[in-house]
C-alpha angles and dihedrals in degrees: 000000000000089000094053096099093050097049125108117311117251125238107264115259115230111262129200111278135219108288092032112115089240097056113111124201097190137062126258110279096184107150125240140171092280100034107052126200119227110229132174091261095048134279121335126213124195114204114201113224108186109221088358090269116151131166114232088248092055091046091050091048090054090052090052093050092047090054097043101038105021146026095301097251134099121220124204120214131212088260096055092256126133128238128202113202136188092040121167118251091244101047098090098099094047093046092051093047092051092046090055094047090051093052093246095115108053093155127023091202093053105036094108096045098053089102106149128150120191137182102282094211095045109141093004107082104028093240103107124082090237142354106263095199091102090052090051095052092046096046094048090050092048093048092049091047096050121091090195092054091060087072093066118111119251088250099057107114135203120197126199110197121188092211100276094099099236103123092025084072095059098081098243119179092238121020130186115195124188120232128212092240092062098260128107135232121224116208128187115212113309095330117135089216113098133182114222111217138166108281094233089060095048100097092051091047090053091052090047090055090053093048092047087053090053094046091050090049089062100251140054141178112338093002093063099027125231109307094346127139110277122259091246089066093234093121090213113164102169140031092250089066093063108106091236095041091251099302095129090044091053089054090050092051092051090051090051093050093050092046087056091054098255115144108240130184122187127223144148123248119171115234105257127234119263115281114179118189116272117254122244133036113356110203117211140167117297128023100306135080135202124231117220117196138165130227114229104252088348096286134112132190121216095271094053093044093047089053088059097044095045091051091049091049102042104030108012139062091276098259141092127208116210113208130215086240091066094258137117131228119204110198131200103036113154110254095239092051098045100086093050092045090052091052089052092053090050090051088053090059102262124139108251105165145029093253093065112114089231093060110118095005119126136165142177117247093266123177135018093019099051124052091204094055117105096200147020089262095174092054092045092048090053091050090052099050117131120235088244125348122233113259090243097045115136120241115261130210125196118209131189094206144005093281091076094202114206099007119162129247130244119023118355147140115261116210111182127181116237132209090249094066095258135091136249112225124199140149117245115209128170090354093305139085125255104228132318119329118258112238115219131179122237092261103130097219095050090044094051091050093049094048093047091050091050092048090061096045112112138157 
């Protein structure tokens, strides 16, 4: 596998061209921990957390930084990363220094491209085909050690699925999925085609796919510059932006794998539906459980965050796993202590069960944090919460503008603020809308009724 990256070059896939809606004329401005984004409420830092895995010390350090340098809250993203908001204009140097000391900045060149999601319950509940933590460690080291990988955009995403199909459903650019027979499947974008490879070669195969993407785009690593627009001028940041969805690139990766002597078998596996981890006590093998909880609208103040870090430190394995569904898993809690610990997290304001009114509710940051937002969507979402959602209710995402930042995948209710002060509500299914959006004023009662009705609308 060492010779993979030097094997024969692939034919270039066809990228979107100038004039195509997907063509971009600017570089990737995705924020990181070193390159901050200027928002209306101050600077924003996005800290990449590969696989969502934090030690309790790292998590507590982020809380301290949020309180001292920012607005005091931590915000989880749909990739299991952490954002700090409300940062002062002059905090960049101190923030970078502390990130390095905490082990959250292993490579300055790669800090924005360490985008890796992993099955949050892998190795904890006995349901996956394998524990993907070794893959996570290996892939992160390979990415950080690759000059070519520094040329990826800050939006390129790797997914490591332990076989249950949860993060395979997220539409990552490169997905590794464990098989019950000990092998792995490599998927490119949302293609159904998969390449079956030996599990111990999987992390290198994932990096290879990313490098082939950069090569096909016309520039990689130092040639393109970290996160810059590719030399071809296509502006492609992700596999989905390839004109053929990545099919020709998949063929090129397979050829490179075989040229390097790796046994590869081809197959077709449909992309699964989204399957976030259940909330509550997760029973696993041995005498310990994991606790799975959600953060209301993906944000936690210091008290809620401290409740999680204290539990991980005093009664857990010492780590937290942030999920792509804006939740947190605390592993290693003794079985007899788990129910009481879950009650304590609920008392702290965390979402601990499916009957919580916050279950399935998401929103962008909205006003006043975002200049593009037309409404205080988080406040409106809180005002329109049901007493208790139906068990089969669709997820709902509130957006302050047409960008719909952080929206879920699959089937969901789309609530978008309009310039008239109201909202447009529709159901998104299979990437398209089902009929014309319903327009509702900002009246909280009318809005709550319309959203609740949409959440129970299914074919």
